[in-house]
C-alpha positions as CSV (number, residue, x, y, z in Angstrom):
1,X,9.2,-9.3,-0.3
2,X,8.0,-7.5,-3.4
3,X,8.2,-9.7,-6.6
4,X,8.2,-7.1,-9.8
5,X,7.9,-9.5,-12.6
6,X,5.7,-8.9,-15.8
7,X,2.6,-10.8,-16.5
8,X,2.0,-12.8,-13.6
9,X,-1.6,-11.7,-12.5
10,X,-0.1,-9.9,-9.4
11,X,-1.9,-6.6,-8.5
12,X,0.1,-3.7,-7.4
13,X,-1.5,-0.8,-5.5
14,X,0.9,2.2,-5.7
15,X,-0.7,4.8,-3.3
16,X,1.0,8.2,-2.6
17,X,-0.2,10.3,0.4
18,X,0.2,13.9,0.9
19,X,0.9,14.0,4.4
20,X,-0.6,16.3,6.7
21,X,2.3,18.6,8.2
22,X,3.9,17.0,11.1
23,X,2.0,13.5,10.2
24,X,4.6,11.8,8.3
25,X,5.8,9.5,10.9
26,X,2.5,8.9,12.5
27,X,1.2,7.9,8.8
28,X,4.0,5.7,8.4
29,X,3.3,3.9,11.6
30,X,-0.1,3.4,10.8
31,X,0.3,2.0,7.3
32,X,2.7,-0.5,9.0
33,X,0.1,-1.4,11.2
34,X,-2.2,-1.5,8.2
35,X,0.1,-4.0,6.4
36,X,0.5,-6.1,9.6
37,X,-3.4,-6.4,10.1
38,X,-3.7,-7.4,6.3
39,X,-1.0,-9.9,6.2
40,X,-2.9,-12.7,7.2
41,X,-5.5,-12.3,4.2
42,X,-5.2,-15.1,1.8
43,X,-3.5,-13.6,-1.3
44,X,-1.8,-10.6,0.5
45,X,1.6,-10.8,-0.6
46,X,3.8,-7.6,0.6
47,X,3.9,-3.9,1.3
48,X,6.8,-1.6,1.2
49,X,6.7,1.9,2.4
50,X,8.6,4.8,1.1
51,X,9.0,8.2,2.5
52,X,9.9,11.1,0.4
53,X,13.2,13.0,0.9
54,X,11.4,16.0,1.8
55,X,9.1,14.4,4.3
56,X,6.1,15.7,2.6
57,X,4.9,12.4,1.0
58,X,4.5,8.5,1.9
59,X,4.3,6.0,-0.8
60,X,2.7,2.5,0.0
61,X,3.7,-0.3,-2.7
62,X,1.5,-3.1,-2.1
63,X,1.1,-6.4,-3.6
64,X,-1.8,-9.1,-4.0
65,X,-1.9,-12.1,-5.8
66,X,-4.9,-11.1,-7.8
67,X,-7.9,-8.8,-7.7
68,X,-10.1,-10.9,-5.3
69,X,-7.3,-11.0,-2.8
70,X,-6.9,-7.1,-3.2
71,X,-10.6,-6.8,-2.5
72,X,-10.3,-8.9,0.5
73,X,-7.5,-7.0,1.8
74,X,-9.5,-3.6,1.4
75,X,-12.4,-5.0,2.9
76,X,-10.5,-5.9,6.2
77,X,-8.8,-2.6,6.3
78,X,-12.1,-0.7,6.0
79,X,-13.7,-2.8,8.5
80,X,-10.5,-2.3,10.7
81,X,-10.9,1.4,10.7
82,X,-7.6,1.9,8.8
83,X,-8.9,3.7,5.9
84,X,-10.9,6.4,7.9
85,X,-7.6,6.7,10.4
86,X,-5.4,7.5,7.2
87,X,-7.6,10.3,6.2
88,X,-6.7,12.2,9.6
89,X,-3.0,12.0,8.4
90,X,-2.7,12.5,4.8
91,X,-4.4,12.5,1.5
92,X,-4.2,9.4,-0.5
93,X,-4.1,8.7,-4.1
94,X,-4.4,5.1,-4.7
95,X,-4.1,3.3,-8.2
96,X,-4.0,-0.2,-9.1
97,X,-1.3,-1.5,-11.5
98,X,-0.3,-4.8,-13.1
99,X,3.5,-5.1,-14.4
100,X,4.0,-5.1,-18.0
101,X,7.9,-4.7,-18.3
102,X,10.8,-4.9,-16.2
103,X,14.5,-4.2,-16.9
104,X,17.4,-5.5,-15.0
105,X,21.3,-4.9,-15.3
Protein backbone atom coordinates (compact mmCIF):
# COMPACT_ATOMS: atom_id res chain seq x y z
CA UNK A 1 0.00 0.00 0.00
CA UNK A 2 1.39 3.43 -0.84
CA UNK A 3 2.57 5.55 2.07
CA UNK A 4 2.29 9.26 1.39
CA UNK A 5 4.19 10.69 4.33
CA UNK A 6 6.51 13.69 4.15
CA UNK A 7 10.25 13.50 4.80
CA UNK A 8 10.65 9.70 5.01
CA UNK A 9 13.26 9.24 2.29
CA UNK A 10 10.83 7.21 0.20
CA UNK A 11 11.31 7.74 -3.53
CA UNK A 12 8.15 8.00 -5.64
CA UNK A 13 8.23 7.61 -9.39
CA UNK A 14 5.19 9.12 -11.06
CA UNK A 15 5.11 8.02 -14.67
CA UNK A 16 2.35 9.28 -16.95
CA UNK A 17 2.00 7.35 -20.20
CA UNK A 18 0.32 8.62 -23.33
CA UNK A 19 -1.23 5.33 -24.44
CA UNK A 20 -1.15 4.54 -28.14
CA UNK A 21 -4.71 4.35 -29.56
CA UNK A 22 -6.40 1.13 -28.53
CA UNK A 23 -3.48 0.10 -26.29
CA UNK A 24 -4.58 1.42 -22.88
CA UNK A 25 -5.69 -1.93 -21.45
CA UNK A 26 -2.61 -3.73 -22.82
CA UNK A 27 -0.43 -1.06 -21.20
CA UNK A 28 -2.20 -1.50 -17.86
CA UNK A 29 -1.73 -5.26 -18.11
CA UNK A 30 1.99 -4.85 -18.85
CA UNK A 31 2.51 -2.35 -16.02
CA UNK A 32 0.73 -4.74 -13.65
CA UNK A 33 3.00 -7.56 -14.83
CA UNK A 34 6.06 -5.33 -14.32
CA UNK A 35 4.95 -4.42 -10.78
CA UNK A 36 4.55 -8.11 -9.94
CA UNK A 37 8.03 -8.80 -11.32
CA UNK A 38 9.53 -5.96 -9.25
CA UNK A 39 7.82 -6.69 -5.95
CA UNK A 40 10.52 -9.12 -4.79
CA UNK A 41 13.30 -6.53 -5.20
CA UNK A 42 14.55 -5.40 -1.76
CA UNK A 43 13.22 -1.90 -1.06
CA UNK A 44 10.30 -2.05 -3.53
CA UNK A 45 7.23 -0.77 -1.68
CA UNK A 46 4.20 -0.34 -3.93
CA UNK A 47 2.74 0.44 -7.33
CA UNK A 48 -0.63 2.01 -8.09
CA UNK A 49 -2.00 2.22 -11.63
CA UNK A 50 -4.48 4.89 -12.73
CA UNK A 51 -6.40 5.15 -16.03
CA UNK A 52 -7.53 8.59 -17.19
CA UNK A 53 -11.29 8.94 -17.52
CA UNK A 54 -10.94 9.54 -21.26
CA UNK A 55 -8.84 6.36 -21.62
CA UNK A 56 -5.86 8.05 -23.27
CA UNK A 57 -3.40 8.05 -20.37
CA UNK A 58 -2.15 5.70 -17.69
CA UNK A 59 -0.35 6.91 -14.58
CA UNK A 60 1.88 4.69 -12.48
CA UNK A 61 2.59 5.82 -8.90
CA UNK A 62 5.42 3.57 -7.68
CA UNK A 63 7.37 3.78 -4.44
CA UNK A 64 10.75 2.47 -3.28
CA UNK A 65 12.36 2.75 0.12
CA UNK A 66 15.23 4.84 -1.27
CA UNK A 67 17.08 5.73 -4.47
CA UNK A 68 19.24 2.59 -4.37
CA UNK A 69 16.11 0.43 -4.27
CA UNK A 70 14.66 2.36 -7.21
CA UNK A 71 17.87 1.66 -9.17
CA UNK A 72 17.56 -2.08 -8.38
CA UNK A 73 13.93 -2.08 -9.53
CA UNK A 74 14.78 -0.28 -12.77
CA UNK A 75 17.65 -2.71 -13.45
CA UNK A 76 15.26 -5.65 -13.07
CA UNK A 77 12.64 -4.04 -15.32
CA UNK A 78 15.21 -3.25 -18.03
CA UNK A 79 16.67 -6.78 -17.81
CA UNK A 80 13.18 -8.26 -18.05
CA UNK A 81 12.39 -6.28 -21.20
CA UNK A 82 9.53 -4.36 -19.59
CA UNK A 83 10.80 -0.90 -20.52
CA UNK A 84 11.22 -1.86 -24.17
CA UNK A 85 7.78 -3.50 -24.26
CA UNK A 86 6.21 -0.33 -22.78
CA UNK A 87 7.39 1.64 -25.82
CA UNK A 88 5.12 -0.39 -28.10
CA UNK A 89 2.08 0.59 -26.03
CA UNK A 90 2.66 4.24 -25.12
CA UNK A 91 5.03 7.12 -24.50
CA UNK A 92 6.33 7.43 -20.94
CA UNK A 93 6.99 10.64 -19.03
CA UNK A 94 8.66 9.45 -15.77
CA UNK A 95 9.87 11.67 -12.95
CA UNK A 96 11.17 10.95 -9.44
CA UNK A 97 9.68 12.73 -6.43
CA UNK A 98 9.97 12.97 -2.68
CA UNK A 99 6.97 13.81 -0.51
CA UNK A 100 7.51 17.16 1.18
CA UNK A 101 4.02 18.01 2.43
CA UNK A 102 0.68 16.28 2.96
CA UNK A 103 -2.67 17.49 4.28
CA UNK A 104 -5.53 15.32 5.54
CA UNK A 105 -9.02 16.15 6.68
